[in-house]
Each structure stands twice: as C-alpha cells, then as structure tokens.
LUMKOL-527114 format. One record per residue: x, y, z of N, C-alpha, C in turn. Coordinates in nm, 2 decimals, m for minus. Atoms other than C-alpha are relative to their C-alpha. Example, Ala and Ser with C-alpha at 12.3 -4.5 7.8 and 13.67 -1.06 7.14 Angstrom:
BEGIN
<<0.09 m0.12 0.00> <1.23 m0.45 0.78> <0.09 0.12 0.00>>,
<<m0.09 m0.11 0.00> <1.37 m0.11 0.71> <m0.08 0.11 0.08>>,
END
This chain:
BEGIN
<<0.10 m0.02 m0.10> <1.58 m1.69 1.92> <0.04 m0.08 0.12>>,
<<m0.04 0.07 m0.12> <1.67 m1.77 2.28> <m0.12 m0.06 0.07>>,
<<0.12 0.06 m0.07> <1.43 m2.02 2.44> <0.03 m0.02 0.14>>,
<<m0.02 0.02 m0.14> <1.59 m2.01 2.78> <m0.05 0.11 0.08>>,
<<0.06 m0.10 m0.08> <1.36 m1.81 2.99> <m0.10 m0.07 0.10>>,
<<0.09 0.06 m0.10> <1.14 m1.87 3.29> <m0.14 m0.01 m0.07>>,
<<0.12 0.02 0.07> <0.83 m2.02 3.14> <m0.12 0.05 0.08>>,
<<0.13 m0.04 m0.05> <0.50 m1.84 3.21> <m0.08 0.02 m0.12>>,
<<0.10 m0.01 0.11> <0.19 m1.79 3.00> <0.03 0.12 m0.09>>,
<<m0.03 m0.12 0.08> <0.28 m1.44 2.89> <0.12 m0.01 m0.08>>,
<<m0.13 0.02 0.07> <0.64 m1.52 2.80> <m0.03 m0.09 m0.12>>,
<<0.02 0.09 0.11> <0.52 m1.81 2.59> <m0.09 0.06 m0.11>>,
<<0.08 m0.07 0.09> <0.25 m1.60 2.43> <0.08 0.09 m0.09>>,
<<m0.09 m0.09 0.07> <0.51 m1.34 2.34> <0.09 m0.07 m0.10>>,
<<m0.09 0.09 0.08> <0.74 m1.61 2.20> <m0.08 m0.04 m0.13>>,
<<0.09 0.04 0.12> <0.45 m1.74 1.98> <m0.03 0.11 m0.09>>,
<<0.02 m0.12 0.08> <0.38 m1.39 1.86> <0.12 0.02 m0.09>>,
<<m0.12 m0.02 0.07> <0.74 m1.35 1.76> <0.02 m0.11 m0.11>>,
<<m0.02 0.11 0.09> <0.75 m1.69 1.59> <m0.10 0.02 m0.12>>,
<<0.10 m0.02 0.10> <0.42 m1.62 1.40> <0.04 0.12 m0.09>>,
<<m0.04 m0.11 0.08> <0.56 m1.28 1.28> <0.12 m0.04 m0.09>>,
<<m0.12 0.05 0.08> <0.89 m1.44 1.17> <m0.04 m0.09 m0.12>>,
<<0.05 0.10 0.10> <0.71 m1.72 0.98> <m0.08 0.08 m0.11>>,
<<0.08 m0.08 0.09> <0.47 m1.47 0.82> <0.09 0.09 m0.09>>,
<<m0.09 m0.09 0.08> <0.75 m1.23 0.71> <0.09 m0.08 m0.09>>,
<<m0.07 0.08 0.09> <0.94 m1.52 0.56> <m0.09 m0.05 m0.11>>,
<<0.09 0.05 0.11> <0.63 m1.60 0.35> <m0.03 m0.14 0.01>>,
<<0.02 0.14 m0.02> <0.62 m1.95 0.49> <m0.15 m0.04 0.01>>,
<<0.14 0.04 m0.03> <0.26 m1.94 0.60> <m0.08 0.13 0.01>>,
<<0.10 m0.11 0.00> <m0.03 m1.70 0.55> <m0.07 m0.01 0.14>>,
<<0.06 0.01 m0.13> <m0.14 m1.61 0.90> <m0.15 0.02 0.00>>,
<<0.15 m0.02 0.00> <m0.50 m1.54 0.78> <m0.07 m0.13 m0.05>>,
<<0.06 0.12 0.04> <m0.55 m1.90 0.67> <m0.07 m0.07 0.12>>,
<<0.07 0.06 m0.11> <m0.81 m2.09 0.88> <0.08 m0.10 0.08>>,
<<m0.08 0.10 m0.07> <m0.56 m2.37 0.96> <0.09 0.07 0.10>>,
<<m0.09 m0.07 m0.09> <m0.32 m2.12 1.11> <m0.07 0.06 0.12>>,
<<0.08 m0.06 m0.11> <m0.58 m1.95 1.32> <m0.05 m0.11 0.09>>,
<<0.05 0.11 m0.09> <m0.71 m2.29 1.44> <0.12 m0.05 0.09>>,
<<m0.11 0.04 m0.08> <m0.36 m2.38 1.55> <0.03 0.10 0.11>>,
<<m0.02 m0.10 m0.10> <m0.32 m2.05 1.73> <m0.11 0.00 0.11>>,
<<0.11 0.01 m0.09> <m0.66 m2.09 1.89> <0.02 m0.11 0.10>>,
<<m0.02 0.11 m0.09> <m0.57 m2.43 2.03> <0.11 0.02 0.09>>,
<<m0.11 m0.03 m0.09> <m0.24 m2.31 2.17> <m0.05 0.10 0.11>>,
<<0.05 m0.10 m0.10> <m0.41 m2.01 2.33> <m0.10 m0.07 0.10>>,
<<0.09 0.07 m0.09> <m0.68 m2.24 2.48> <0.07 m0.08 0.10>>,
<<m0.08 0.08 m0.09> <m0.42 m2.47 2.63> <0.07 0.09 0.10>>,
<<m0.07 m0.09 m0.10> <m0.25 m2.17 2.79> <m0.10 0.08 0.08>>,
<<0.10 m0.08 m0.07> <m0.58 m2.02 2.91> <0.00 0.14 m0.05>>,
<<0.00 m0.14 0.05> <m0.53 m1.71 2.69> <m0.12 0.03 m0.08>>,
<<0.12 m0.02 0.09> <m0.86 m1.76 2.50> <m0.12 0.06 0.08>>,
<<0.10 m0.05 m0.09> <m1.06 m1.62 2.79> <m0.02 0.15 0.00>>,
<<0.01 m0.14 0.01> <m1.04 m1.26 2.68> <m0.14 0.04 m0.03>>,
<<0.13 m0.06 0.03> <m1.36 m1.06 2.69> <0.01 0.09 m0.13>>,
<<m0.01 m0.09 0.12> <m1.43 m0.90 2.35> <m0.03 0.15 0.04>>,
<<0.02 m0.14 m0.03> <m1.42 m0.52 2.36> <m0.12 0.05 m0.09>>,
<<0.12 m0.04 0.08> <m1.76 m0.38 2.26> <0.04 0.13 m0.08>>,
<<m0.04 m0.12 0.08> <m1.72 m0.13 1.97> <m0.08 0.12 0.04>>,
<<0.07 m0.12 m0.03> <m1.82 0.23 2.01> <m0.10 0.03 m0.12>>,
<<0.10 m0.04 0.10> <m2.11 0.39 1.82> <0.06 0.04 m0.14>>,
<<m0.07 m0.05 0.13> <m1.88 0.56 1.56> <0.05 m0.11 m0.08>>,
<<m0.06 0.11 0.07> <m1.72 0.23 1.48> <m0.11 m0.08 m0.07>>,
<<0.12 0.07 0.05> <m2.06 0.06 1.43> <m0.05 0.07 m0.13>>,
<<0.04 m0.08 0.11> <m2.16 0.35 1.20> <0.09 m0.02 m0.12>>,
<<m0.10 0.01 0.10> <m1.84 0.32 1.00> <m0.01 m0.14 m0.07>>,
<<0.01 0.14 0.06> <m1.88 m0.06 0.96> <m0.13 m0.01 m0.08>>,
<<0.12 0.00 0.07> <m2.24 m0.01 0.85> <0.01 0.06 m0.14>>,
<<m0.02 m0.07 0.13> <m2.13 0.23 0.58> <0.09 m0.08 m0.09>>,
<<m0.09 0.08 0.07> <m1.85 0.00 0.47> <m0.06 m0.13 m0.05>>,
<<0.06 0.13 0.03> <m2.08 m0.31 0.46> <0.08 m0.12 0.05>>,
<<m0.08 0.11 m0.06> <m1.81 m0.51 0.64> <0.03 0.04 0.15>>,
<<m0.03 m0.03 m0.14> <m1.76 m0.53 1.02> <0.08 m0.11 0.06>>,
<<m0.07 0.10 m0.07> <m1.59 m0.73 1.28> <m0.10 m0.10 0.07>>,
<<0.07 0.09 m0.09> <m1.72 m1.04 1.45> <0.05 0.02 0.14>>,
<<m0.04 m0.02 m0.14> <m1.69 m1.06 1.83> <0.14 m0.05 0.03>>,
<<m0.14 0.04 m0.01> <m1.36 m1.24 1.78> <0.10 0.07 m0.08>>,
<<m0.09 m0.09 0.08> <m1.21 m0.98 1.54> <0.00 m0.04 m0.14>>,
<<0.00 0.03 0.15> <m1.27 m1.16 1.21> <m0.09 0.10 m0.07>>,
<<0.08 m0.09 0.09> <m1.41 m0.96 0.92> <m0.12 m0.08 m0.06>>,
<<0.12 0.07 0.05> <m1.77 m1.05 0.83> <m0.10 0.11 m0.05>>,
<<0.11 m0.09 0.03> <m2.08 m0.90 0.68> <m0.08 0.04 0.12>>,
<<0.07 m0.05 m0.13> <m2.29 m0.70 0.93> <m0.10 m0.10 0.05>>,
<<0.10 0.10 m0.05> <m2.55 m0.98 0.94> <0.05 m0.14 0.00>>,
<<m0.07 0.13 0.01> <m2.30 m1.27 0.93> <0.07 m0.05 0.12>>,
<<m0.08 0.06 m0.10> <m2.09 m1.50 1.13> <0.13 m0.04 m0.06>>,
<<m0.13 0.04 0.06> <m1.72 m1.58 1.09> <0.02 m0.15 m0.01>>,
<<m0.03 0.14 0.02> <m1.56 m1.91 1.01> <0.01 m0.07 0.14>>,
<<m0.01 0.06 m0.13> <m1.53 m1.97 1.39> <m0.14 m0.01 0.06>>,
<<0.14 0.00 m0.05> <m1.91 m1.93 1.43> <m0.04 0.12 0.09>>,
<<0.02 m0.12 m0.08> <m1.88 m1.59 1.61> <m0.09 0.10 m0.07>>,
<<0.08 m0.09 0.07> <m2.15 m1.34 1.53> <0.06 0.14 m0.02>>,
<<m0.04 m0.14 0.02> <m2.10 m0.99 1.39> <m0.04 0.08 0.13>>,
<<0.04 m0.08 m0.11> <m2.12 m0.72 1.65> <m0.14 0.05 m0.01>>,
<<0.14 m0.04 0.02> <m2.45 m0.61 1.50> <m0.09 m0.10 0.04>>,
<<0.09 0.11 m0.05> <m2.60 m0.95 1.57> <0.02 m0.02 0.15>>,
<<m0.02 0.02 m0.14> <m2.44 m0.98 1.91> <m0.07 0.11 0.08>>,
<<0.06 m0.11 m0.07> <m2.58 m0.64 2.01> <m0.15 0.01 m0.02>>,
<<0.14 0.00 0.03> <m2.92 m0.72 1.87> <m0.05 0.11 m0.09>>,
<<0.04 m0.11 0.09> <m2.91 m0.44 1.61> <m0.05 m0.05 m0.13>>,
<<0.05 0.06 0.13> <m2.99 m0.67 1.32> <m0.08 m0.13 0.04>>,
END
C-alpha cells in the first residue's frame, strides 16, 4: 500500500477503509467488535467525518424492520425496534416517535 499521497480527509478515510478491509479479510480482527468500532469512531471524530446526518428510512423499510423484529439504530447498528445500540443511539422507531 502506497502511503505517499496528498493528505486530505477523504484520502485518509479511503485509506482507513482499505486497511480495515484488508485486516478483516486476513481474519486479524472482527470489524463488528465494539473495540474496533470505537477505534474507527475516534479516528472519524478526529478527522471530522463523524458529522454525517443519518438518512431517515422510508416507510417500506420501517415496515420490513417491524416484521423482522430487528431494525437499525440511527447510526446503523442493528437493534430491537424499541432498543438502543451499544453506542447509545436509538432505533429509528424511537427516534421517529413511533414507539
């Protein structure tokens, strides 16, 4: 991997994505472990990349999640419809005031 590039936030983010994928494919680290997500969240926060607005799900998605009994939290983690994820983010049903 060539690290000689003009450093900007997007290039660094892309590099981190490639690194994370390579590490995951090698089986070195499970990318779904809380510690791994915490490290990624801290890196994103330092780069200012954690300021993304969550995309509100459409009605068909909410209906599908309700039927499955599992939905996304506002940060993308999988939770129960009336729950919160490990990062404290509410499910979309809670965030939208549907539960």
